[in-house]
C-alpha positions as CSV (number, residue, x, y, z in Angstrom):
1,X,168.6,56.8,48.2
2,X,167.5,53.3,47.1
3,X,170.7,52.7,45.1
4,X,172.8,53.8,48.2
5,X,170.9,51.2,50.3
6,X,171.5,48.6,47.7
7,X,175.2,49.5,47.5
8,X,175.6,49.1,51.3
9,X,174.2,45.6,51.0
10,X,177.2,44.8,48.8
11,X,179.7,46.0,51.3
12,X,181.4,43.2,53.3
13,X,182.1,45.3,56.4
14,X,178.5,46.5,56.6
15,X,177.0,43.1,56.1
16,X,179.5,41.6,58.6
17,X,178.5,44.1,61.3
18,X,174.8,43.7,60.5
19,X,175.2,39.9,60.9
20,X,176.9,40.3,64.2
21,X,174.1,42.5,65.5
22,X,171.2,40.4,64.2
23,X,172.3,36.9,64.9
24,X,171.3,36.8,68.7
25,X,167.8,38.2,67.9
26,X,167.1,35.5,65.3
27,X,168.7,32.7,67.4
28,X,166.8,33.4,70.6
29,X,163.5,33.9,68.7
30,X,164.1,30.6,66.9
31,X,164.7,28.8,70.2
32,X,161.6,30.1,71.8
33,X,159.4,29.2,68.8
34,X,160.9,25.7,68.4
35,X,160.5,25.0,72.2
36,X,156.9,26.2,72.1
37,X,156.1,24.3,68.9
38,X,157.7,21.1,70.2
39,X,155.8,21.2,73.5
40,X,152.5,21.9,71.7
41,X,153.1,19.2,69.1
42,X,154.2,16.5,71.6
43,X,151.9,17.2,74.6
44,X,149.0,19.5,73.6
45,X,148.0,18.3,70.1
46,X,145.7,15.3,70.1
47,X,146.6,12.1,68.3
48,X,145.5,11.9,64.7
49,X,142.4,9.7,64.1
50,X,144.1,7.7,61.4
51,X,147.9,7.9,62.2
52,X,147.8,8.0,65.9
53,X,150.9,9.5,67.6
54,X,153.0,8.7,64.5
55,X,151.7,11.9,62.9
56,X,153.8,13.9,65.3
57,X,156.9,13.5,63.1
58,X,155.2,16.2,61.0
59,X,156.5,18.8,63.4
60,X,160.0,18.1,62.2
61,X,159.5,16.7,58.7
62,X,157.2,19.4,57.3
63,X,159.3,22.4,58.4
64,X,162.5,20.7,57.2
65,X,161.0,20.0,53.8
66,X,159.7,23.5,53.5
67,X,163.1,24.9,54.5
68,X,164.9,22.7,52.0
69,X,163.0,24.6,49.3
70,X,163.2,28.0,50.9
71,X,167.0,27.8,51.4
72,X,167.6,26.6,47.8
73,X,165.5,29.5,46.5
74,X,167.4,31.9,48.7
75,X,170.7,30.4,47.4
76,X,169.6,30.6,43.7
77,X,168.4,34.2,44.0
78,X,171.6,35.2,45.8
79,X,173.7,33.5,43.1
80,X,171.7,35.2,40.4
81,X,172.2,38.6,42.0
82,X,175.9,37.8,42.2
83,X,176.1,36.9,38.5
84,X,174.1,39.9,37.3
85,X,175.5,42.6,39.4
86,X,178.8,41.0,40.4
87,X,178.2,41.5,44.1
88,X,180.7,39.3,46.1
89,X,178.5,39.3,49.2
90,X,175.7,37.7,47.2
91,X,178.0,34.9,46.3
92,X,179.0,34.6,49.9
93,X,175.3,34.3,50.9
94,X,174.8,31.6,48.4
95,X,177.8,29.7,49.6
96,X,176.6,30.0,53.2
97,X,173.2,28.7,52.3
98,X,174.3,25.4,50.7
99,X,175.3,23.4,53.8
100,X,172.3,24.6,55.8
101,X,170.0,23.7,52.9
102,X,171.6,20.3,52.5
103,X,171.1,19.6,56.2
104,X,167.4,20.5,56.1
105,X,166.9,18.3,53.0
106,X,168.7,15.4,54.7
107,X,166.5,15.7,57.8
108,X,163.4,15.9,55.5
109,X,164.4,12.7,53.7
110,X,165.2,10.8,56.8
111,X,162.1,11.8,58.7
112,X,160.0,11.2,55.6
113,X,161.4,7.7,55.3
114,X,160.6,6.9,58.9
115,X,157.1,8.3,58.5
116,X,156.7,6.4,55.2
117,X,157.7,3.1,56.9
118,X,154.9,3.6,59.5
119,X,152.3,4.7,56.9
120,X,153.2,2.8,53.8
121,X,155.2,-0.1,55.2
122,X,158.4,0.9,53.3
123,X,161.2,3.4,53.9
124,X,161.4,4.4,50.3
125,X,159.3,4.6,47.2
126,X,160.2,6.3,43.9
127,X,157.4,8.7,44.5
128,X,157.5,12.0,42.5
129,X,157.8,14.1,45.7
130,X,160.4,11.8,47.3
131,X,162.5,11.5,44.1
132,X,162.5,15.2,43.4
133,X,163.5,16.0,47.0
134,X,166.4,13.5,46.6
135,X,167.4,15.3,43.5
136,X,167.4,18.6,45.5
137,X,169.8,17.0,48.0
138,X,172.1,16.0,45.2
139,X,171.9,19.6,43.8
140,X,173.1,20.9,47.1
141,X,175.9,18.4,47.2
142,X,176.8,19.2,43.6
143,X,176.9,23.0,44.4
144,X,179.2,22.4,47.3
145,X,181.4,20.0,45.5
146,X,181.8,22.3,42.5
147,X,182.8,25.2,44.7
148,X,185.4,23.2,46.6
149,X,186.8,21.8,43.3
150,X,187.8,25.2,42.0
151,X,190.6,27.0,43.8
152,X,189.9,30.5,42.3
153,X,187.1,32.1,44.3
154,X,185.7,34.1,41.4
155,X,185.6,31.2,39.0
156,X,184.0,29.1,41.8
157,X,181.4,31.8,42.4
158,X,180.4,31.9,38.7
159,X,180.3,28.2,38.1
160,X,178.4,27.3,41.2
161,X,176.0,30.2,40.6
162,X,175.1,28.9,37.2
163,X,174.4,25.4,38.7
164,X,172.2,27.0,41.5
165,X,170.2,29.1,39.0
166,X,169.6,26.1,36.7
167,X,168.7,23.8,39.5
168,X,166.0,26.1,40.9
169,X,163.6,24.6,38.3
170,X,163.4,21.6,40.7
171,X,161.8,23.7,43.4
172,X,158.3,24.1,41.8
173,X,158.5,20.5,40.7
174,X,158.8,19.4,44.3
175,X,156.1,21.7,45.5
176,X,153.5,20.8,42.9
177,X,154.5,17.1,42.4
178,X,151.7,15.8,44.5
179,X,149.1,17.6,42.3
180,X,150.7,17.0,39.0
181,X,151.3,13.3,39.3
182,X,149.8,10.3,41.0
183,X,151.6,10.3,44.4
184,X,151.7,8.4,47.6
185,X,152.6,11.6,49.4
186,X,149.6,13.3,51.0
187,X,148.3,16.5,49.5
188,X,149.1,19.8,51.2
189,X,147.1,20.4,54.4
190,X,148.6,23.7,55.5
191,X,150.2,25.5,52.4
192,X,147.1,25.6,50.2
193,X,144.8,28.3,48.9
194,X,141.8,27.0,50.8
195,X,141.6,26.9,54.6
196,X,144.0,24.5,56.3
197,X,142.4,21.1,56.9
198,X,144.2,20.6,60.3
199,X,142.5,21.6,63.6
200,X,143.9,24.5,65.5
201,X,145.3,22.4,68.2
202,X,147.6,20.6,65.6
203,X,148.1,23.6,63.3
204,X,149.3,26.2,65.8
205,X,152.3,24.1,67.0
206,X,153.1,23.3,63.4
207,X,153.1,27.0,62.4
208,X,155.3,27.8,65.4
209,X,157.8,25.1,64.1
210,X,157.7,26.6,60.6
211,X,158.5,30.0,62.1
212,X,161.1,28.6,64.4
213,X,162.9,26.8,61.6
214,X,162.8,29.9,59.4
215,X,164.3,32.0,62.2
216,X,166.9,29.2,62.8
217,X,167.9,29.3,59.2
218,X,168.3,33.1,59.4
219,X,170.5,32.7,62.5
220,X,172.6,29.9,60.9
221,X,172.9,31.8,57.7
222,X,174.2,34.9,59.5
223,X,176.8,32.9,61.4
224,X,178.0,31.1,58.2
225,X,178.0,34.4,56.3
226,X,180.3,36.0,58.8
227,X,182.7,33.1,58.5
228,X,182.5,33.2,54.7
229,X,183.2,37.0,54.7
230,X,186.1,36.5,57.0
231,X,187.5,33.9,54.7
232,X,187.1,36.0,51.6
233,X,188.3,39.3,53.2
234,X,191.1,37.9,55.4
235,X,193.7,40.3,53.9
236,X,191.5,43.4,54.2
237,X,192.4,46.2,56.7
238,X,188.8,46.3,58.1
239,X,189.2,42.6,59.2
240,X,192.1,43.5,61.4
241,X,190.2,46.4,62.9
242,X,187.1,44.2,63.5
243,X,189.3,41.6,65.3
244,X,191.0,44.2,67.3
245,X,187.7,45.7,68.5
């Protein structure tokens, strides 16, 4: 039974139909969470006693930075599954993840630079967290560039998958960089083993934004995955049937 379920996840028609059904649920849930989190972060949360209202950029910066790591991990795992079990849909998932992850990483870098200017007086420092996040952005770009440079889809899948799997070593480096090295970047205040150091009035909107960004990633991934499957399976009979229906 478990193997049958796993086999269905490798079926392009099944995954395409599942993506069509699930996309609206994730999209609307993401919109509601992000709207609630934005309202709470901008209007209900009090100003920080040190940073004032400048801290409110955290409601975009922190979820974007978190998603940059989550998306890359998803991409690397999907690529590894595609390499090991030769499941084409897994490669399609990895390919669909890359532009989304690059976008989240760019937003994290830009918002982090703006926040850094207000807190540190400079837009950029070669801080361990900032530098490793920039490397992550280049890994996304390298993955997409490598895929687009190879015309044969199967060769592109294998080559880019190897890059994604090797590059995943950067994910724990980013996460633990503020603890391993002397860093300007503040230590974790939410994702830590001890209780979060933020008050509930600030924390709840932030958690809503984390959830909203995660659901938004799921919705965007399903949309891009559908497009990727259509591109890969454009000559298959089930595509014509799906379009006709």
